[in-house]
PyMOL CGO cylinders between C-alpha atoms (Angstrom):
from pymol import cmd
from pymol.cgo import CYLINDER

trace = [
    CYLINDER, -8.02, 6.08, 19.41, -10.70, 7.09, 17.32, 0.3, 1, 1, 1, 1, 1, 1,
    CYLINDER, -10.70, 7.09, 17.32, -11.51, 6.42, 13.68, 0.3, 1, 1, 1, 1, 1, 1,
    CYLINDER, -11.51, 6.42, 13.68, -10.57, 9.68, 12.62, 0.3, 1, 1, 1, 1, 1, 1,
    CYLINDER, -10.57, 9.68, 12.62, -6.88, 9.79, 14.23, 0.3, 1, 1, 1, 1, 1, 1,
    CYLINDER, -6.88, 9.79, 14.23, -6.59, 6.37, 12.50, 0.3, 1, 1, 1, 1, 1, 1,
    CYLINDER, -6.59, 6.37, 12.50, -7.62, 8.32, 9.45, 0.3, 1, 1, 1, 1, 1, 1,
    CYLINDER, -7.62, 8.32, 9.45, -5.24, 11.10, 9.60, 0.3, 1, 1, 1, 1, 1, 1,
    CYLINDER, -5.24, 11.10, 9.60, -2.49, 8.03, 10.45, 0.3, 1, 1, 1, 1, 1, 1,
    CYLINDER, -2.49, 8.03, 10.45, -3.44, 6.66, 7.47, 0.3, 1, 1, 1, 1, 1, 1,
    CYLINDER, -3.44, 6.66, 7.47, -3.58, 9.36, 5.22, 0.3, 1, 1, 1, 1, 1, 1,
    CYLINDER, -3.58, 9.36, 5.22, -0.43, 10.36, 6.51, 0.3, 1, 1, 1, 1, 1, 1,
    CYLINDER, -0.43, 10.36, 6.51, 1.88, 7.15, 5.83, 0.3, 1, 1, 1, 1, 1, 1,
    CYLINDER, 1.88, 7.15, 5.83, 0.34, 6.88, 2.68, 0.3, 1, 1, 1, 1, 1, 1,
    CYLINDER, 0.34, 6.88, 2.68, 1.30, 10.14, 0.99, 0.3, 1, 1, 1, 1, 1, 1,
    CYLINDER, 1.30, 10.14, 0.99, 4.66, 9.80, 2.65, 0.3, 1, 1, 1, 1, 1, 1,
    CYLINDER, 4.66, 9.80, 2.65, 5.18, 6.63, 0.98, 0.3, 1, 1, 1, 1, 1, 1,
    CYLINDER, 5.18, 6.63, 0.98, 3.77, 8.09, -1.96, 0.3, 1, 1, 1, 1, 1, 1,
    CYLINDER, 3.77, 8.09, -1.96, 6.26, 11.23, -1.64, 0.3, 1, 1, 1, 1, 1, 1,
    CYLINDER, 6.26, 11.23, -1.64, 9.72, 8.51, -0.88, 0.3, 1, 1, 1, 1, 1, 1,
    CYLINDER, 9.72, 8.51, -0.88, 8.07, 6.35, -3.72, 0.3, 1, 1, 1, 1, 1, 1,
    CYLINDER, 8.07, 6.35, -3.72, 8.11, 9.61, -6.40, 0.3, 1, 1, 1, 1, 1, 1,
    CYLINDER, 8.11, 9.61, -6.40, 11.95, 10.71, -5.11, 0.3, 1, 1, 1, 1, 1, 1,
    CYLINDER, 11.95, 10.71, -5.11, 12.78, 6.98, -6.66, 0.3, 1, 1, 1, 1, 1, 1,
    CYLINDER, 12.78, 6.98, -6.66, 13.69, 5.57, -2.62, 0.3, 1, 1, 1, 1, 1, 1,
    CYLINDER, 13.69, 5.57, -2.62, 10.70, 3.24, -2.11, 0.3, 1, 1, 1, 1, 1, 1,
    CYLINDER, 10.70, 3.24, -2.11, 9.66, 0.36, -4.93, 0.3, 1, 1, 1, 1, 1, 1,
    CYLINDER, 9.66, 0.36, -4.93, 6.53, 0.45, -6.82, 0.3, 1, 1, 1, 1, 1, 1,
    CYLINDER, 6.53, 0.45, -6.82, 4.96, -2.39, -4.48, 0.3, 1, 1, 1, 1, 1, 1,
    CYLINDER, 4.96, -2.39, -4.48, 5.51, -0.38, -1.32, 0.3, 1, 1, 1, 1, 1, 1,
    CYLINDER, 5.51, -0.38, -1.32, 4.05, 3.16, -3.00, 0.3, 1, 1, 1, 1, 1, 1,
    CYLINDER, 4.05, 3.16, -3.00, 1.30, 0.55, -3.74, 0.3, 1, 1, 1, 1, 1, 1,
    CYLINDER, 1.30, 0.55, -3.74, -0.08, -0.22, -0.37, 0.3, 1, 1, 1, 1, 1, 1,
    CYLINDER, -0.08, -0.22, -0.37, 0.48, 3.41, 0.86, 0.3, 1, 1, 1, 1, 1, 1,
    CYLINDER, 0.48, 3.41, 0.86, -1.94, 4.38, -2.34, 0.3, 1, 1, 1, 1, 1, 1,
    CYLINDER, -1.94, 4.38, -2.34, -4.27, 1.56, -0.39, 0.3, 1, 1, 1, 1, 1, 1,
    CYLINDER, -4.27, 1.56, -0.39, -3.41, 2.94, 2.58, 0.3, 1, 1, 1, 1, 1, 1,
    CYLINDER, -3.41, 2.94, 2.58, -4.36, 6.55, 1.96, 0.3, 1, 1, 1, 1, 1, 1,
    CYLINDER, -4.36, 6.55, 1.96, -7.37, 5.17, 0.56, 0.3, 1, 1, 1, 1, 1, 1,
    CYLINDER, -7.37, 5.17, 0.56, -8.54, 4.28, 3.77, 0.3, 1, 1, 1, 1, 1, 1,
    CYLINDER, -8.54, 4.28, 3.77, -7.65, 7.22, 5.51, 0.3, 1, 1, 1, 1, 1, 1,
    CYLINDER, -7.65, 7.22, 5.51, -9.66, 9.38, 2.97, 0.3, 1, 1, 1, 1, 1, 1,
    CYLINDER, -9.66, 9.38, 2.97, -12.27, 6.43, 3.70, 0.3, 1, 1, 1, 1, 1, 1,
    CYLINDER, -12.27, 6.43, 3.70, -12.54, 7.61, 7.33, 0.3, 1, 1, 1, 1, 1, 1,
    CYLINDER, -12.54, 7.61, 7.33, -13.68, 11.11, 6.42, 0.3, 1, 1, 1, 1, 1, 1,
    CYLINDER, -13.68, 11.11, 6.42, -16.37, 10.20, 3.92, 0.3, 1, 1, 1, 1, 1, 1,
    CYLINDER, -16.37, 10.20, 3.92, -19.38, 9.60, 3.59, 0.3, 1, 1, 1, 1, 1, 1,
    CYLINDER, -19.38, 9.60, 3.59, -21.37, 6.20, 4.34, 0.3, 1, 1, 1, 1, 1, 1,
    CYLINDER, -21.37, 6.20, 4.34, -22.48, 6.10, 0.30, 0.3, 1, 1, 1, 1, 1, 1,
    CYLINDER, -22.48, 6.10, 0.30, -18.38, 6.43, -0.13, 0.3, 1, 1, 1, 1, 1, 1,
    CYLINDER, -18.38, 6.43, -0.13, -16.74, 4.49, 3.03, 0.3, 1, 1, 1, 1, 1, 1,
    CYLINDER, -16.74, 4.49, 3.03, -17.36, 0.89, 1.45, 0.3, 1, 1, 1, 1, 1, 1,
    CYLINDER, -17.36, 0.89, 1.45, -16.05, 1.60, -2.18, 0.3, 1, 1, 1, 1, 1, 1,
    CYLINDER, -16.05, 1.60, -2.18, -13.02, 3.45, -1.22, 0.3, 1, 1, 1, 1, 1, 1,
    CYLINDER, -13.02, 3.45, -1.22, -12.38, 1.10, 2.08, 0.3, 1, 1, 1, 1, 1, 1,
    CYLINDER, -12.38, 1.10, 2.08, -12.81, -1.70, -0.69, 0.3, 1, 1, 1, 1, 1, 1,
    CYLINDER, -12.81, -1.70, -0.69, -10.68, -0.05, -3.07, 0.3, 1, 1, 1, 1, 1, 1,
    CYLINDER, -10.68, -0.05, -3.07, -7.82, 0.71, -0.66, 0.3, 1, 1, 1, 1, 1, 1,
    CYLINDER, -7.82, 0.71, -0.66, -7.80, -3.39, 0.61, 0.3, 1, 1, 1, 1, 1, 1,
    CYLINDER, -7.80, -3.39, 0.61, -7.59, -4.10, -3.51, 0.3, 1, 1, 1, 1, 1, 1,
    CYLINDER, -7.59, -4.10, -3.51, -4.60, -1.66, -4.26, 0.3, 1, 1, 1, 1, 1, 1,
    CYLINDER, -4.60, -1.66, -4.26, -2.99, -3.05, -0.46, 0.3, 1, 1, 1, 1, 1, 1,
    CYLINDER, -2.99, -3.05, -0.46, -3.48, -6.92, -1.43, 0.3, 1, 1, 1, 1, 1, 1,
    CYLINDER, -3.48, -6.92, -1.43, -2.25, -6.02, -5.09, 0.3, 1, 1, 1, 1, 1, 1,
    CYLINDER, -2.25, -6.02, -5.09, 0.87, -4.46, -3.56, 0.3, 1, 1, 1, 1, 1, 1,
    CYLINDER, 0.87, -4.46, -3.56, 1.41, -7.09, -1.15, 0.3, 1, 1, 1, 1, 1, 1,
    CYLINDER, 1.41, -7.09, -1.15, 1.19, -9.74, -4.32, 0.3, 1, 1, 1, 1, 1, 1,
    CYLINDER, 1.19, -9.74, -4.32, 4.09, -7.79, -5.66, 0.3, 1, 1, 1, 1, 1, 1,
    CYLINDER, 4.09, -7.79, -5.66, 6.39, -7.50, -2.79, 0.3, 1, 1, 1, 1, 1, 1,
    CYLINDER, 6.39, -7.50, -2.79, 5.90, -11.66, -2.19, 0.3, 1, 1, 1, 1, 1, 1,
    CYLINDER, 5.90, -11.66, -2.19, 6.41, -11.86, -6.12, 0.3, 1, 1, 1, 1, 1, 1,
    CYLINDER, 6.41, -11.86, -6.12, 9.66, -9.63, -5.91, 0.3, 1, 1, 1, 1, 1, 1,
    CYLINDER, 9.66, -9.63, -5.91, 10.87, -11.57, -3.07, 0.3, 1, 1, 1, 1, 1, 1,
    CYLINDER, 10.87, -11.57, -3.07, 10.51, -14.76, -4.99, 0.3, 1, 1, 1, 1, 1, 1,
    CYLINDER, 10.51, -14.76, -4.99, 12.13, -13.34, -8.23, 0.3, 1, 1, 1, 1, 1, 1,
    CYLINDER, 12.13, -13.34, -8.23, 14.84, -12.18, -6.31, 0.3, 1, 1, 1, 1, 1, 1,
    CYLINDER, 14.84, -12.18, -6.31, 15.55, -15.65, -4.03, 0.3, 1, 1, 1, 1, 1, 1,
    CYLINDER, 15.55, -15.65, -4.03, 15.24, -16.92, -8.15, 0.3, 1, 1, 1, 1, 1, 1,
    CYLINDER, 15.24, -16.92, -8.15, 18.19, -15.08, -9.08, 0.3, 1, 1, 1, 1, 1, 1,
    CYLINDER, 18.19, -15.08, -9.08, 20.35, -15.48, -5.70, 0.3, 1, 1, 1, 1, 1, 1,
    CYLINDER, 20.35, -15.48, -5.70, 20.17, -19.64, -5.90, 0.3, 1, 1, 1, 1, 1, 1,
    CYLINDER, 20.17, -19.64, -5.90, 23.42, -21.11, -8.08, 0.3, 1, 1, 1, 1, 1, 1,
    CYLINDER, 23.42, -21.11, -8.08, 22.30, -22.92, -10.02, 0.3, 1, 1, 1, 1, 1, 1,
    CYLINDER, 22.30, -22.92, -10.02, 21.55, -27.62, -9.18, 0.3, 1, 1, 1, 1, 1, 1,
    CYLINDER, 21.55, -27.62, -9.18, 24.50, -29.62, -10.96, 0.3, 1, 1, 1, 1, 1, 1,
]
cmd.load_cgo(trace, "trace")
């Protein structure tokens, strides 16, 4: 599969994730990850000058979304545990 095909797949996943986020079906962290994937996909179709900028920006947003997901998991786990006596 060439890079243009990967770009289209990433753009499609990003758009679907953003639509689901607007509809309220996904968490903010997942929407952040889909925005990062959208930037990854767009970076396949732009000139070499913008490729690095969009790719790095997408990576930063994906990492931020993963951090939000991990934080949410730990927060939910802390709320579910009964307090120690």
